[in-house]
C-alpha atoms as an extended CHARMM CRD file, in Angstrom:
* protein
*
       264  EXT
         1         1  UNK       CA             43.2890000000        7.1730000000       99.7980000000  PROA      1               0.0000000000
         2         2  UNK       CA             41.9450000000        6.6540000000       96.3190000000  PROA      2               0.0000000000
         3         3  UNK       CA             42.7570000000        9.1120000000       93.5500000000  PROA      3               0.0000000000
         4         4  UNK       CA             39.1040000000       10.0640000000       93.1590000000  PROA      4               0.0000000000
         5         5  UNK       CA             38.8110000000       10.9700000000       96.8090000000  PROA      5               0.0000000000
         6         6  UNK       CA             41.9450000000       13.0610000000       96.7070000000  PROA      6               0.0000000000
         7         7  UNK       CA             40.7330000000       14.9650000000       93.6250000000  PROA      7               0.0000000000
         8         8  UNK       CA             37.4040000000       15.5700000000       95.3350000000  PROA      8               0.0000000000
         9         9  UNK       CA             39.1110000000       17.1080000000       98.3640000000  PROA      9               0.0000000000
        10        10  UNK       CA             41.2590000000       19.4020000000       96.1530000000  PROA      10              0.0000000000
        11        11  UNK       CA             38.1570000000       20.6120000000       94.3310000000  PROA      11              0.0000000000
        12        12  UNK       CA             36.4400000000       21.2980000000       97.6410000000  PROA      12              0.0000000000
        13        13  UNK       CA             39.4540000000       23.3110000000       98.8510000000  PROA      13              0.0000000000
        14        14  UNK       CA             39.5200000000       25.3360000000       95.6260000000  PROA      14              0.0000000000
        15        15  UNK       CA             35.8160000000       26.0820000000       96.0060000000  PROA      15              0.0000000000
        16        16  UNK       CA             36.4040000000       27.2330000000       99.5950000000  PROA      16              0.0000000000
        17        17  UNK       CA             39.2990000000       29.5100000000       98.4910000000  PROA      17              0.0000000000
        18        18  UNK       CA             37.1380000000       31.0360000000       95.7740000000  PROA      18              0.0000000000
        19        19  UNK       CA             34.3280000000       31.6130000000       98.2420000000  PROA      19              0.0000000000
        20        20  UNK       CA             36.7360000000       33.3770000000      100.6090000000  PROA      20              0.0000000000
        21        21  UNK       CA             38.0940000000       35.5820000000       97.7790000000  PROA      21              0.0000000000
        22        22  UNK       CA             34.5460000000       36.3590000000       96.6250000000  PROA      22              0.0000000000
        23        23  UNK       CA             33.4970000000       37.3210000000      100.1490000000  PROA      23              0.0000000000
        24        24  UNK       CA             36.6520000000       39.4900000000      100.5090000000  PROA      24              0.0000000000
        25        25  UNK       CA             35.9820000000       41.1580000000       97.1830000000  PROA      25              0.0000000000
        26        26  UNK       CA             32.3790000000       41.8720000000       98.1420000000  PROA      26              0.0000000000
        27        27  UNK       CA             33.4130000000       43.2510000000      101.5510000000  PROA      27              0.0000000000
        28        28  UNK       CA             36.2930000000       45.3870000000      100.2340000000  PROA      28              0.0000000000
        29        29  UNK       CA             35.0080000000       46.2220000000       96.7860000000  PROA      29              0.0000000000
        30        30  UNK       CA             35.1920000000       50.0080000000       97.3180000000  PROA      30              0.0000000000
        31        31  UNK       CA             38.8200000000       49.8200000000       98.3970000000  PROA      31              0.0000000000
        32        32  UNK       CA             39.7820000000       47.6590000000       95.4750000000  PROA      32              0.0000000000
        33        33  UNK       CA             37.9670000000       49.9890000000       93.0840000000  PROA      33              0.0000000000
        34        34  UNK       CA             39.8070000000       52.9730000000       94.5290000000  PROA      34              0.0000000000
        35        35  UNK       CA             43.1190000000       51.1580000000       94.1320000000  PROA      35              0.0000000000
        36        36  UNK       CA             42.2580000000       50.3070000000       90.5280000000  PROA      36              0.0000000000
        37        37  UNK       CA             41.3230000000       53.9520000000       89.8410000000  PROA      37              0.0000000000
        38        38  UNK       CA             44.5860000000       55.1440000000       91.3880000000  PROA      38              0.0000000000
        39        39  UNK       CA             46.5740000000       52.6610000000       89.3240000000  PROA      39              0.0000000000
        40        40  UNK       CA             44.6920000000       53.7650000000       86.2000000000  PROA      40              0.0000000000
        41        41  UNK       CA             45.3770000000       57.4590000000       86.9090000000  PROA      41              0.0000000000
        42        42  UNK       CA             49.0690000000       56.6880000000       87.5360000000  PROA      42              0.0000000000
        43        43  UNK       CA             49.2260000000       54.7560000000       84.2860000000  PROA      43              0.0000000000
        44        44  UNK       CA             47.6080000000       57.6190000000       82.3410000000  PROA      44              0.0000000000
        45        45  UNK       CA             50.0450000000       60.1260000000       83.9310000000  PROA      45              0.0000000000
        46        46  UNK       CA             53.0160000000       57.9940000000       82.9700000000  PROA      46              0.0000000000
        47        47  UNK       CA             51.6840000000       57.6770000000       79.4170000000  PROA      47              0.0000000000
        48        48  UNK       CA             51.2870000000       61.4760000000       79.1760000000  PROA      48              0.0000000000
        49        49  UNK       CA             54.7900000000       62.1060000000       80.5630000000  PROA      49              0.0000000000
        50        50  UNK       CA             56.1860000000       59.6020000000       78.0870000000  PROA      50              0.0000000000
        51        51  UNK       CA             54.4200000000       61.3790000000       75.2330000000  PROA      51              0.0000000000
        52        52  UNK       CA             55.8360000000       64.7380000000       76.3800000000  PROA      52              0.0000000000
        53        53  UNK       CA             59.3380000000       63.2620000000       76.6330000000  PROA      53              0.0000000000
        54        54  UNK       CA             59.0200000000       61.7490000000       73.1590000000  PROA      54              0.0000000000
        55        55  UNK       CA             57.8790000000       65.1000000000       71.7470000000  PROA      55              0.0000000000
        56        56  UNK       CA             60.8370000000       66.8810000000       73.3460000000  PROA      56              0.0000000000
        57        57  UNK       CA             63.2050000000       64.2510000000       72.0430000000  PROA      57              0.0000000000
        58        58  UNK       CA             61.7950000000       64.6570000000       68.5440000000  PROA      58              0.0000000000
        59        59  UNK       CA             62.3060000000       68.4450000000       68.7940000000  PROA      59              0.0000000000
        60        60  UNK       CA             65.9050000000       67.9790000000       69.9450000000  PROA      60              0.0000000000
        61        61  UNK       CA             66.5610000000       65.5070000000       67.1520000000  PROA      61              0.0000000000
        62        62  UNK       CA             65.1260000000       67.9900000000       64.6430000000  PROA      62              0.0000000000
        63        63  UNK       CA             67.5000000000       70.7250000000       65.8900000000  PROA      63              0.0000000000
        64        64  UNK       CA             70.4510000000       68.3260000000       65.8330000000  PROA      64              0.0000000000
        65        65  UNK       CA             69.6200000000       67.2400000000       62.2980000000  PROA      65              0.0000000000
        66        66  UNK       CA             69.3340000000       70.8820000000       61.1940000000  PROA      66              0.0000000000
        67        67  UNK       CA             72.6670000000       71.7500000000       62.8140000000  PROA      67              0.0000000000
        68        68  UNK       CA             74.1900000000       68.6940000000       61.1680000000  PROA      68              0.0000000000
        69        69  UNK       CA             72.9470000000       69.8820000000       57.7840000000  PROA      69              0.0000000000
        70        70  UNK       CA             74.2260000000       73.4180000000       58.4480000000  PROA      70              0.0000000000
        71        71  UNK       CA             77.6050000000       72.0350000000       59.4990000000  PROA      71              0.0000000000
        72        72  UNK       CA             77.7990000000       69.9170000000       56.3630000000  PROA      72              0.0000000000
        73        73  UNK       CA             77.0890000000       73.0050000000       54.2640000000  PROA      73              0.0000000000
        74        74  UNK       CA             79.7880000000       74.9400000000       56.1660000000  PROA      74              0.0000000000
        75        75  UNK       CA             82.3090000000       72.1370000000       55.7040000000  PROA      75              0.0000000000
        76        76  UNK       CA             81.5180000000       71.9630000000       51.9980000000  PROA      76              0.0000000000
        77        77  UNK       CA             81.8870000000       75.7510000000       51.7150000000  PROA      77              0.0000000000
        78        78  UNK       CA             85.2260000000       75.7070000000       53.5120000000  PROA      78              0.0000000000
        79        79  UNK       CA             86.4110000000       72.8540000000       51.3340000000  PROA      79              0.0000000000
        80        80  UNK       CA             85.5610000000       74.7780000000       48.1640000000  PROA      80              0.0000000000
        81        81  UNK       CA             86.3810000000       78.3480000000       49.2960000000  PROA      81              0.0000000000
        82        82  UNK       CA             88.8430000000       77.7300000000       52.1500000000  PROA      82              0.0000000000
        83        83  UNK       CA             91.6030000000       79.9370000000       50.7630000000  PROA      83              0.0000000000
        84        84  UNK       CA             89.2060000000       82.8100000000       50.1530000000  PROA      84              0.0000000000
        85        85  UNK       CA             87.8260000000       82.5010000000       53.6950000000  PROA      85              0.0000000000
        86        86  UNK       CA             91.3750000000       82.4990000000       55.1170000000  PROA      86              0.0000000000
        87        87  UNK       CA             92.2000000000       85.6830000000       53.2120000000  PROA      87              0.0000000000
        88        88  UNK       CA             89.0490000000       87.4080000000       54.4520000000  PROA      88              0.0000000000
        89        89  UNK       CA             89.6760000000       86.4380000000       58.0760000000  PROA      89              0.0000000000
        90        90  UNK       CA             93.2970000000       87.5500000000       57.8670000000  PROA      90              0.0000000000
        91        91  UNK       CA             92.1100000000       90.8610000000       56.4150000000  PROA      91              0.0000000000
        92        92  UNK       CA             89.5940000000       91.2810000000       59.2420000000  PROA      92              0.0000000000
        93        93  UNK       CA             92.2810000000       90.4630000000       61.7980000000  PROA      93              0.0000000000
        94        94  UNK       CA             94.6280000000       93.0300000000       60.2420000000  PROA      94              0.0000000000
        95        95  UNK       CA             91.8540000000       95.6610000000       60.3310000000  PROA      95              0.0000000000
        96        96  UNK       CA             91.1320000000       94.9590000000       64.0040000000  PROA      96              0.0000000000
        97        97  UNK       CA             94.8470000000       95.0340000000       64.8090000000  PROA      97              0.0000000000
        98        98  UNK       CA             95.1090000000       98.4560000000       63.1580000000  PROA      98              0.0000000000
        99        99  UNK       CA             92.1380000000       99.7590000000       65.1400000000  PROA      99              0.0000000000
       100       100  UNK       CA             93.6450000000       98.5370000000       68.4070000000  PROA      100             0.0000000000
       101       101  UNK       CA             96.9720000000      100.2320000000       67.6580000000  PROA      101             0.0000000000
       102       102  UNK       CA             95.6460000000      103.5450000000       66.3220000000  PROA      102             0.0000000000
       103       103  UNK       CA             94.5420000000      106.5780000000       68.2750000000  PROA      103             0.0000000000
       104       104  UNK       CA             90.8600000000      107.0760000000       67.5840000000  PROA      104             0.0000000000
       105       105  UNK       CA             91.0960000000      110.8530000000       67.1890000000  PROA      105             0.0000000000
       106       106  UNK       CA             94.3720000000      111.5100000000       65.3860000000  PROA      106             0.0000000000
       107       107  UNK       CA             94.6130000000      108.1850000000       63.4800000000  PROA      107             0.0000000000
       108       108  UNK       CA             98.3200000000      107.8000000000       64.2900000000  PROA      108             0.0000000000
       109       109  UNK       CA             99.7990000000      105.1890000000       66.6260000000  PROA      109             0.0000000000
       110       110  UNK       CA             98.4970000000      105.1120000000       70.1900000000  PROA      110             0.0000000000
       111       111  UNK       CA            100.2940000000      104.4630000000       73.4920000000  PROA      111             0.0000000000
       112       112  UNK       CA            100.0070000000      100.7040000000       73.1140000000  PROA      112             0.0000000000
       113       113  UNK       CA            101.5910000000      100.8360000000       69.6740000000  PROA      113             0.0000000000
       114       114  UNK       CA            104.2920000000      103.1480000000       70.9980000000  PROA      114             0.0000000000
       115       115  UNK       CA            105.2550000000      100.7560000000       73.7940000000  PROA      115             0.0000000000
       116       116  UNK       CA            105.3490000000       97.7340000000       71.4840000000  PROA      116             0.0000000000
       117       117  UNK       CA            107.1610000000       99.4630000000       68.6480000000  PROA      117             0.0000000000
       118       118  UNK       CA            109.7950000000      101.1320000000       70.8110000000  PROA      118             0.0000000000
       119       119  UNK       CA            110.6000000000       97.8350000000       72.5460000000  PROA      119             0.0000000000
       120       120  UNK       CA            110.8340000000       96.0760000000       69.1830000000  PROA      120             0.0000000000
       121       121  UNK       CA            113.0420000000       98.7470000000       67.6140000000  PROA      121             0.0000000000
       122       122  UNK       CA            115.2550000000       98.8470000000       70.6850000000  PROA      122             0.0000000000
       123       123  UNK       CA            115.9840000000       95.1340000000       70.3130000000  PROA      123             0.0000000000
       124       124  UNK       CA            116.4830000000       95.5850000000       66.5880000000  PROA      124             0.0000000000
       125       125  UNK       CA            118.9970000000       98.4240000000       66.9640000000  PROA      125             0.0000000000
       126       126  UNK       CA            120.9720000000       96.3850000000       69.4810000000  PROA      126             0.0000000000
       127       127  UNK       CA            120.9510000000       93.4170000000       67.1350000000  PROA      127             0.0000000000
       128       128  UNK       CA            121.9610000000       95.4250000000       64.0500000000  PROA      128             0.0000000000
       129       129  UNK       CA            124.3050000000       97.8290000000       65.8990000000  PROA      129             0.0000000000
       130       130  UNK       CA            122.4400000000      100.8970000000       64.6470000000  PROA      130             0.0000000000
       131       131  UNK       CA            121.3540000000      104.0050000000       66.5920000000  PROA      131             0.0000000000
       132       132  UNK       CA            117.7980000000      104.7080000000       67.6870000000  PROA      132             0.0000000000
       133       133  UNK       CA            116.2910000000      108.1410000000       68.3390000000  PROA      133             0.0000000000
       134       134  UNK       CA            113.2330000000      109.1610000000       70.3000000000  PROA      134             0.0000000000
       135       135  UNK       CA            111.5190000000      112.5360000000       70.0220000000  PROA      135             0.0000000000
       136       136  UNK       CA            109.0170000000      113.6560000000       72.6560000000  PROA      136             0.0000000000
       137       137  UNK       CA            106.9160000000      116.7710000000       72.0990000000  PROA      137             0.0000000000
       138       138  UNK       CA            104.1320000000      118.5670000000       73.9230000000  PROA      138             0.0000000000
       139       139  UNK       CA            101.7690000000      121.2800000000       72.6920000000  PROA      139             0.0000000000
       140       140  UNK       CA            102.5700000000      124.5270000000       74.5010000000  PROA      140             0.0000000000
       141       141  UNK       CA             99.8080000000      126.0790000000       76.6140000000  PROA      141             0.0000000000
       142       142  UNK       CA             97.2900000000      123.5230000000       75.3270000000  PROA      142             0.0000000000
       143       143  UNK       CA             95.0960000000      123.6910000000       78.4410000000  PROA      143             0.0000000000
       144       144  UNK       CA             94.6600000000      127.4300000000       77.9050000000  PROA      144             0.0000000000
       145       145  UNK       CA             93.6610000000      126.7320000000       74.3030000000  PROA      145             0.0000000000
       146       146  UNK       CA             91.1500000000      124.0550000000       75.3320000000  PROA      146             0.0000000000
       147       147  UNK       CA             89.6490000000      126.1980000000       78.0560000000  PROA      147             0.0000000000
       148       148  UNK       CA             89.2130000000      129.2320000000       75.8040000000  PROA      148             0.0000000000
       149       149  UNK       CA             88.3380000000      127.6250000000       72.4620000000  PROA      149             0.0000000000
       150       150  UNK       CA             86.5520000000      124.4660000000       73.5720000000  PROA      150             0.0000000000
       151       151  UNK       CA             87.3140000000      120.7910000000       73.2400000000  PROA      151             0.0000000000
       152       152  UNK       CA             86.1460000000      120.5630000000       69.6380000000  PROA      152             0.0000000000
       153       153  UNK       CA             88.7400000000      123.1360000000       68.5610000000  PROA      153             0.0000000000
       154       154  UNK       CA             91.2520000000      121.4230000000       70.8440000000  PROA      154             0.0000000000
       155       155  UNK       CA             90.6500000000      118.1190000000       69.0670000000  PROA      155             0.0000000000
       156       156  UNK       CA             91.2030000000      119.8510000000       65.7250000000  PROA      156             0.0000000000
       157       157  UNK       CA             94.5940000000      121.0890000000       66.9220000000  PROA      157             0.0000000000
       158       158  UNK       CA             95.5490000000      117.5790000000       68.0670000000  PROA      158             0.0000000000
       159       159  UNK       CA             94.6790000000      116.2500000000       64.6120000000  PROA      159             0.0000000000
       160       160  UNK       CA             96.7040000000      118.9960000000       62.9100000000  PROA      160             0.0000000000
       161       161  UNK       CA             99.7480000000      118.3210000000       65.0940000000  PROA      161             0.0000000000
       162       162  UNK       CA             99.4600000000      114.5940000000       64.3410000000  PROA      162             0.0000000000
       163       163  UNK       CA             99.4110000000      115.4260000000       60.6310000000  PROA      163             0.0000000000
       164       164  UNK       CA            102.5370000000      117.5310000000       61.0660000000  PROA      164             0.0000000000
       165       165  UNK       CA            104.3010000000      114.6180000000       62.7790000000  PROA      165             0.0000000000
       166       166  UNK       CA            103.1990000000      112.2760000000       60.0220000000  PROA      166             0.0000000000
       167       167  UNK       CA            104.5300000000      114.6270000000       57.3600000000  PROA      167             0.0000000000
       168       168  UNK       CA            108.0960000000      114.6360000000       58.7400000000  PROA      168             0.0000000000
       169       169  UNK       CA            108.3060000000      110.8360000000       58.7730000000  PROA      169             0.0000000000
       170       170  UNK       CA            110.2490000000      110.1510000000       55.5990000000  PROA      170             0.0000000000
       171       171  UNK       CA            110.5740000000      106.3650000000       55.9600000000  PROA      171             0.0000000000
       172       172  UNK       CA            108.0780000000      103.5860000000       56.7440000000  PROA      172             0.0000000000
       173       173  UNK       CA            110.0360000000      102.7600000000       59.9150000000  PROA      173             0.0000000000
       174       174  UNK       CA            109.6140000000      106.3080000000       61.2610000000  PROA      174             0.0000000000
       175       175  UNK       CA            106.5080000000      106.2180000000       63.4450000000  PROA      175             0.0000000000
       176       176  UNK       CA            104.4900000000      109.1210000000       64.8730000000  PROA      176             0.0000000000
       177       177  UNK       CA            102.5250000000      108.2990000000       68.0320000000  PROA      177             0.0000000000
       178       178  UNK       CA            100.0960000000      110.0170000000       70.3550000000  PROA      178             0.0000000000
       179       179  UNK       CA            101.6380000000      109.2730000000       73.7360000000  PROA      179             0.0000000000
       180       180  UNK       CA             98.7270000000      110.7110000000       75.7010000000  PROA      180             0.0000000000
       181       181  UNK       CA             96.7340000000      113.9320000000       75.9680000000  PROA      181             0.0000000000
       182       182  UNK       CA             98.6450000000      116.6690000000       74.1070000000  PROA      182             0.0000000000
       183       183  UNK       CA            101.9270000000      114.7410000000       74.2270000000  PROA      183             0.0000000000
       184       184  UNK       CA            103.2990000000      113.0720000000       71.0920000000  PROA      184             0.0000000000
       185       185  UNK       CA            106.3250000000      110.9680000000       70.1910000000  PROA      185             0.0000000000
       186       186  UNK       CA            108.4150000000      110.0110000000       67.1700000000  PROA      186             0.0000000000
       187       187  UNK       CA            110.3270000000      106.7330000000       67.0650000000  PROA      187             0.0000000000
       188       188  UNK       CA            113.1810000000      107.0360000000       64.5720000000  PROA      188             0.0000000000
       189       189  UNK       CA            115.1630000000      103.8220000000       63.9730000000  PROA      189             0.0000000000
       190       190  UNK       CA            118.6920000000      103.9970000000       62.5450000000  PROA      190             0.0000000000
       191       191  UNK       CA            118.8460000000      107.7180000000       63.4000000000  PROA      191             0.0000000000
       192       192  UNK       CA            121.5560000000      109.4730000000       65.4190000000  PROA      192             0.0000000000
       193       193  UNK       CA            121.1350000000      112.5950000000       67.5330000000  PROA      193             0.0000000000
       194       194  UNK       CA            121.9270000000      114.9930000000       64.6900000000  PROA      194             0.0000000000
       195       195  UNK       CA            119.3830000000      113.2930000000       62.4360000000  PROA      195             0.0000000000
       196       196  UNK       CA            116.7350000000      113.3570000000       65.1550000000  PROA      196             0.0000000000
       197       197  UNK       CA            117.3110000000      117.0830000000       65.8300000000  PROA      197             0.0000000000
       198       198  UNK       CA            116.9240000000      117.7050000000       62.1050000000  PROA      198             0.0000000000
       199       199  UNK       CA            113.5630000000      115.9010000000       62.1360000000  PROA      199             0.0000000000
       200       200  UNK       CA            112.4970000000      117.9360000000       65.1990000000  PROA      200             0.0000000000
       201       201  UNK       CA            113.4500000000      121.1830000000       63.4540000000  PROA      201             0.0000000000
       202       202  UNK       CA            111.5030000000      120.0800000000       60.3740000000  PROA      202             0.0000000000
       203       203  UNK       CA            108.5110000000      119.4420000000       62.6380000000  PROA      203             0.0000000000
       204       204  UNK       CA            108.7420000000      122.9600000000       64.0780000000  PROA      204             0.0000000000
       205       205  UNK       CA            108.9960000000      124.4340000000       60.5820000000  PROA      205             0.0000000000
       206       206  UNK       CA            105.9690000000      122.4480000000       59.4290000000  PROA      206             0.0000000000
       207       207  UNK       CA            103.9220000000      123.6570000000       62.3700000000  PROA      207             0.0000000000
       208       208  UNK       CA            105.0760000000      127.2370000000       61.7600000000  PROA      208             0.0000000000
       209       209  UNK       CA            103.8670000000      126.9870000000       58.1550000000  PROA      209             0.0000000000
       210       210  UNK       CA            100.4940000000      125.6710000000       59.3440000000  PROA      210             0.0000000000
       211       211  UNK       CA            100.1680000000      128.8500000000       61.4660000000  PROA      211             0.0000000000
       212       212  UNK       CA             97.5110000000      127.5980000000       63.8770000000  PROA      212             0.0000000000
       213       213  UNK       CA             96.4100000000      130.6350000000       65.9570000000  PROA      213             0.0000000000
       214       214  UNK       CA             96.6530000000      130.5110000000       69.7560000000  PROA      214             0.0000000000
       215       215  UNK       CA             95.7350000000      133.8670000000       71.2900000000  PROA      215             0.0000000000
       216       216  UNK       CA             96.5010000000      132.6810000000       74.8170000000  PROA      216             0.0000000000
       217       217  UNK       CA            100.1110000000      131.7950000000       73.9760000000  PROA      217             0.0000000000
       218       218  UNK       CA            102.9200000000      134.3650000000       74.0510000000  PROA      218             0.0000000000
       219       219  UNK       CA            103.8900000000      133.0540000000       70.5940000000  PROA      219             0.0000000000
       220       220  UNK       CA            100.4340000000      133.7540000000       69.1610000000  PROA      220             0.0000000000
       221       221  UNK       CA            100.2390000000      130.3270000000       67.5200000000  PROA      221             0.0000000000
       222       222  UNK       CA            100.4270000000      126.6220000000       68.3050000000  PROA      222             0.0000000000
       223       223  UNK       CA            104.0000000000      125.5770000000       69.1420000000  PROA      223             0.0000000000
       224       224  UNK       CA            105.7770000000      122.5340000000       70.5320000000  PROA      224             0.0000000000
       225       225  UNK       CA            108.3000000000      121.9320000000       73.2790000000  PROA      225             0.0000000000
       226       226  UNK       CA            110.5400000000      119.0480000000       72.1810000000  PROA      226             0.0000000000
       227       227  UNK       CA            112.9760000000      116.6600000000       73.8590000000  PROA      227             0.0000000000
       228       228  UNK       CA            115.3400000000      114.5340000000       71.7480000000  PROA      228             0.0000000000
       229       229  UNK       CA            117.3900000000      111.5090000000       72.8190000000  PROA      229             0.0000000000
       230       230  UNK       CA            119.4310000000      109.0470000000       70.7970000000  PROA      230             0.0000000000
       231       231  UNK       CA            120.7080000000      105.6340000000       71.7790000000  PROA      231             0.0000000000
       232       232  UNK       CA            124.0520000000      104.5140000000       70.3890000000  PROA      232             0.0000000000
       233       233  UNK       CA            124.5770000000      100.8190000000       69.5410000000  PROA      233             0.0000000000
       234       234  UNK       CA            127.3040000000      100.5740000000       72.1760000000  PROA      234             0.0000000000
       235       235  UNK       CA            124.9290000000      101.6710000000       74.9530000000  PROA      235             0.0000000000
       236       236  UNK       CA            122.5950000000       99.2770000000       76.7350000000  PROA      236             0.0000000000
       237       237  UNK       CA            119.3440000000      100.9210000000       77.7840000000  PROA      237             0.0000000000
       238       238  UNK       CA            115.7600000000       99.8980000000       78.4040000000  PROA      238             0.0000000000
       239       239  UNK       CA            112.7560000000      101.3910000000       76.6450000000  PROA      239             0.0000000000
       240       240  UNK       CA            111.6090000000      102.8270000000       79.9810000000  PROA      240             0.0000000000
       241       241  UNK       CA            114.8760000000      104.6570000000       80.6600000000  PROA      241             0.0000000000
       242       242  UNK       CA            114.8810000000      106.0260000000       77.1050000000  PROA      242             0.0000000000
       243       243  UNK       CA            111.3680000000      107.4100000000       77.6330000000  PROA      243             0.0000000000
       244       244  UNK       CA            112.3560000000      108.8980000000       80.9960000000  PROA      244             0.0000000000
       245       245  UNK       CA            115.3200000000      110.7220000000       79.4140000000  PROA      245             0.0000000000
       246       246  UNK       CA            113.2340000000      112.0520000000       76.5130000000  PROA      246             0.0000000000
       247       247  UNK       CA            110.4760000000      113.1830000000       78.8670000000  PROA      247             0.0000000000
       248       248  UNK       CA            112.9680000000      114.9730000000       81.1220000000  PROA      248             0.0000000000
       249       249  UNK       CA            114.3710000000      116.8770000000       78.1350000000  PROA      249             0.0000000000
       250       250  UNK       CA            110.8620000000      117.7700000000       77.0230000000  PROA      250             0.0000000000
       251       251  UNK       CA            110.0850000000      119.3220000000       80.4020000000  PROA      251             0.0000000000
       252       252  UNK       CA            113.4140000000      121.0980000000       80.4310000000  PROA      252             0.0000000000
       253       253  UNK       CA            112.3730000000      122.7070000000       77.1260000000  PROA      253             0.0000000000
       254       254  UNK       CA            109.1400000000      123.8290000000       78.7780000000  PROA      254             0.0000000000
       255       255  UNK       CA            110.9770000000      125.2080000000       81.8110000000  PROA      255             0.0000000000
       256       256  UNK       CA            113.3620000000      127.1570000000       79.5630000000  PROA      256             0.0000000000
       257       257  UNK       CA            110.5320000000      129.0040000000       77.8180000000  PROA      257             0.0000000000
       258       258  UNK       CA            108.7800000000      126.4790000000       75.5450000000  PROA      258             0.0000000000
       259       259  UNK       CA            108.7730000000      126.4220000000       71.7280000000  PROA      259             0.0000000000
       260       260  UNK       CA            112.2730000000      124.9470000000       71.6900000000  PROA      260             0.0000000000
       261       261  UNK       CA            114.2480000000      121.7160000000       71.2610000000  PROA      261             0.0000000000
       262       262  UNK       CA            116.3320000000      120.2340000000       74.0500000000  PROA      262             0.0000000000
       263       263  UNK       CA            118.7730000000      117.3790000000       73.5820000000  PROA      263             0.0000000000
       264       264  UNK       CA            121.5600000000      115.6860000000       75.5050000000  PROA      264             0.0000000000
């Protein structure tokens, strides 16, 4: 077969293929148009979604850049004023620590501070071979006072008693605490029984001088029942057992008529 004949046949086949495609296009034009429309709509949707994603990305990048700038400013500030910042944070921490350990009403140590301080001083007295004294006291007939005079007046009495306890603490290590309700405590490191009784007597004298009226008490004024215990260096005792002994002596003072000091 000559080359010209072969080329002629190929051209004829191409023409036939084009005719078939043209006929198909004419017959199915609506379908093809619908497919093109669908593809166009899909393309437009993808373009819109891409634009939205790009806008969100730009917003995120803007926030990140702003945070980066803020962080750089903070780092520069800390580099220049680091010591001052440390001092301020330590001061804030100390203030918070004081708030956590103080009774909100009376402003003396609270139960949490009592537990921590007694445990610490107990270990210290055992380590240094020095005595440790604990004074427990309870306001006599306080419920009668609260019921007759009201809680506001009752709170005032609690504050006054706390002030009396504070006034008999002669050393920084002597700590007055509000144990709970109308019950108070004094932790007296390096103090024997005689010294603790002396502090308890001073507390009674201070309260007597304050002369806080209590018309529903047989004593006519606010008084305290007090229990005193002392731990010698040679004795091994837990903070819990020390509290139990002091509390038992306190209630013995109440059973024996109140407004008195009991020790063992």
